[in-house]
C-alpha positions in Angstrom: 66.5 97.3 436.9 67.4 99.5 434.1 65.6 101.6 432.6 64.7 101.0 428.8 65.8 103.1 426.0 63.6 106.4 425.1 61.1 105.4 422.1 60.6 108.9 421.3 60.7 109.1 417.2 62.6 112.3 417.4 65.8 112.3 418.9 67.6 115.3 419.1 70.1 114.1 416.0 66.9 113.5 414.0 65.7 117.0 414.5 69.2 118.9 413.1 69.0 116.9 410.0 65.3 117.9 409.2 66.8 121.3 409.9 69.6 120.6 407.6 67.5 119.3 404.6 64.6 122.1 405.0 68.0 124.6 404.8 69.4 123.0 401.7 66.0 123.0 400.3 65.2 126.8 401.2 69.0 127.5 399.8 68.5 126.0 396.5 64.6 127.8 395.8 66.9 130.7 396.8 69.4 130.0 394.2 67.1 129.0 391.2 65.1 132.4 391.7 67.9 134.2 391.7 69.6 132.3 388.4 65.9 133.1 386.9 66.0 136.8 387.6 69.4 136.9 386.0 68.1 135.6 382.8 65.1 137.1 382.5 65.2 139.9 380.1 67.6 137.7 377.9 65.1 134.9 377.7 62.4 137.2 376.8 64.8 138.6 373.8 66.2 135.4 372.6 63.1 133.5 373.4 63.6 130.0 375.3 64.5 127.8 372.0 67.3 130.1 371.1 68.4 130.9 375.0 68.9 127.4 374.9 70.9 127.1 371.9 73.5 130.1 372.9 73.6 128.7 376.3 74.2 124.7 375.2 74.8 124.1 371.4 77.5 121.7 370.6 78.5 123.8 367.5 79.3 127.5 367.4 80.8 129.6 364.1 81.7 132.6 363.8 80.6 134.4 360.6 81.9 137.9 358.9 78.8 139.3 357.0 79.3 141.6 354.0 76.1 143.7 352.7 74.8 141.6 349.5 73.4 145.2 348.1 69.7 143.5 347.8 67.8 144.9 351.1 67.7 142.6 354.0 70.6 140.2 352.8 73.9 139.7 354.2 76.4 137.4 353.4 78.8 135.5 354.9 82.5 136.3 353.6 84.3 133.8 356.5 83.3 130.6 358.5 85.0 130.0 361.5 84.1 127.2 364.1 84.6 128.5 367.2 83.4 125.7 369.4 86.2 125.2 370.9 88.0 128.5 371.3 89.0 129.8 374.4 86.6 131.7 376.2 83.8 130.3 374.5 82.1 129.1 377.6 82.1 132.5 379.4 80.8 134.3 376.1 78.0 131.9 376.2 77.4 132.6 379.7 77.8 136.3 378.7 75.2 136.2 376.1 72.3 135.1 378.5 72.7 136.9 381.5 70.9 140.1 381.5 73.8 142.1 383.5 76.0 142.2 379.7 73.6 144.1 378.3 71.6 148.1 378.5 68.3 147.3 378.6 67.8 150.6 378.7 69.0 151.2 375.4 66.8 147.9 373.5 65.8 149.1 370.0 62.2 147.4 370.1 61.3 149.8 367.1 63.7 148.1 364.2 66.9 146.9 363.4 70.0 148.5 362.0 70.6 148.6 358.4 72.2 145.6 357.0 75.4 147.2 356.7 75.8 147.9 360.0 75.8 144.0 361.2 79.4 142.8 360.9 79.6 139.4 362.6 77.1 136.6 363.4 77.5 134.1 365.9 75.6 130.7 364.8 75.0 128.1 367.4 73.6 124.9 366.0 72.9 121.5 367.1 73.5 118.8 364.5 70.6 116.7 366.5 68.5 119.0 366.9 66.8 120.8 363.8 67.3 124.7 363.7 69.8 126.9 364.6 70.1 130.5 365.9 71.9 133.1 364.2 73.2 136.5 366.6 74.2 139.4 364.3 76.5 141.9 365.7 77.3 145.3 365.4 80.8 145.8 367.4 81.7 148.6 365.4 82.4 152.2 368.2 82.0 152.2 371.8 78.8 150.6 371.5 78.1 147.2 369.9 74.6 145.8 369.0 73.2 142.5 369.0 69.7 140.7 367.2 68.7 137.6 366.9 67.7 136.3 363.5 64.0 135.9 363.7 63.2 138.1 366.6 62.1 141.5 367.1 64.3 144.2 368.0 68.0 144.4 369.0 69.7 144.9 372.5 72.9 147.5 373.3 75.8 145.4 374.4 76.9 147.2 377.0 80.1 145.8 379.1 80.1 142.9 376.7 80.9 144.8 373.6 84.1 145.8 374.0 85.3 142.2 375.7 83.2 140.4 372.9 84.9 142.6 370.0 88.5 141.3 371.8 87.3 138.2 371.7 86.6 138.3 367.6 89.7 139.9 367.3 91.7 137.4 369.5 90.1 134.0 368.4 89.9 134.7 364.8 92.9 137.1 363.8 92.1 136.5 360.1 88.8 138.0 360.8 90.3 141.1 361.9 88.7 144.1 364.1 86.0 146.1 363.0 88.4 148.9 362.8 90.8 146.9 360.1 88.2 147.2 357.6 
């Protein structure tokens, strides 16, 4: 008489599948945790809605700023749509990752004078109300960044030089801070 096949619910192949699923779940949770740690300070600095716009807004403009002579007022003397500019994806990513900034030099107490801010990146979505304006000081070795409507400023760190070069290469008519 032939013996019947085992009726056990778990076969060796089933255990391997369960182990692979568990390993995949653990890896996904580790990746999410790691990504969250890479952007924690930026989320606090920008605010959640502004950080989301910086990362995903379909329209991005680069504005050249000039002081108006009235306290707290700047005017955009030129505006350029850079939504499809070369390197914009990398720039967006750099702006929302903690590693691009020098967090030990966050100027939480106040802003720089109006004349310090020479550019702005404006992130907007026509389907959603609101926009995020990120003002930039790209002069010198150390650049600064601030978000309109949010307190403080952040030192650009390793992001500063690359951002200044990107601005000069993307919109040559705007020029570099040194050409003013």
